[in-house]
C-alpha atoms as one frame of an Amber mdcrd trajectory, in Angstrom:
protein
 -15.849   5.755   0.751 -15.483   2.601  -1.310 -12.130   0.991  -0.478 -11.114
  -1.911  -2.635  -7.681  -3.243  -1.741  -7.111  -4.446  -5.321  -6.948  -0.800
  -6.390  -3.853  -0.268  -4.216  -1.882  -3.483  -4.616  -0.095  -3.811  -7.945
   1.977  -6.911  -7.203   3.992  -8.606  -4.500   7.604  -7.456  -4.352   9.198
 -10.020  -2.048   8.742 -12.368   0.890  10.993 -12.291   3.958  11.855 -15.019
   6.456  13.959 -14.908   9.615  16.368 -17.865   9.674  18.722 -19.214  12.319
  21.689 -19.944  10.045  21.882 -17.639   7.022  24.543 -19.614   5.120  22.680
 -22.893   5.606  19.393 -21.305   4.480  21.025 -19.819   1.361  22.402 -23.245
   0.396  18.979 -24.850   0.972  17.136 -22.432  -1.308  19.848 -22.593  -3.983
  20.386 -26.369  -3.968  16.817 -27.580  -3.423  14.573 -24.943  -4.947  16.754
 -23.342  -7.620  16.966 -19.808  -6.205  19.939 -17.646  -7.230  21.754 -15.492
  -4.663  21.494 -11.846  -5.748  23.155 -10.018  -2.845  24.061 -10.156   0.826
  24.463  -7.413   3.389  24.101  -6.191   6.933  21.544  -3.768   8.360  23.335
  -1.949  11.185  20.198  -0.346  12.633  18.525  -3.732  13.148  21.724  -5.783
  13.615  20.526  -8.175  10.898  22.418 -10.020   8.206  20.450 -10.486   5.017
  20.478 -12.279   1.705  18.300 -11.657  -1.331  17.597 -14.607  -3.618  15.627
 -14.723  -6.845  13.729 -17.371  -8.783  11.975 -16.100 -11.909   9.775 -13.227
 -10.652   9.967 -14.191  -6.975  12.377 -12.434  -4.614  13.127 -14.056  -1.270
  14.752 -12.107   1.555  16.439 -14.118   4.299  17.213 -12.322   7.558  19.335
 -13.522  10.448  19.653 -11.796  13.814  22.245 -12.995  16.360  20.538 -14.637
  19.313  17.089 -14.809  17.676  15.516 -18.238  18.073  12.001 -19.602  17.821
  11.834 -19.381  21.609  12.574 -15.621  21.614  10.050 -14.712  18.912
């Protein structure tokens, strides 16, 4: 079987980062890099707050979980 990954991947949809302070991260990406906030929400199952930002064809997902720090990763 010849498996070439390029046959399966069409394009990247988005990139996600966990952040400590969601509001501060949103402001950083808007003010410094020109991203536009598209939506915010909460994922009950994972207890995560999220924000989706967009710049041209790039979608950035920011996730924040209460109590999650670089020490607990």
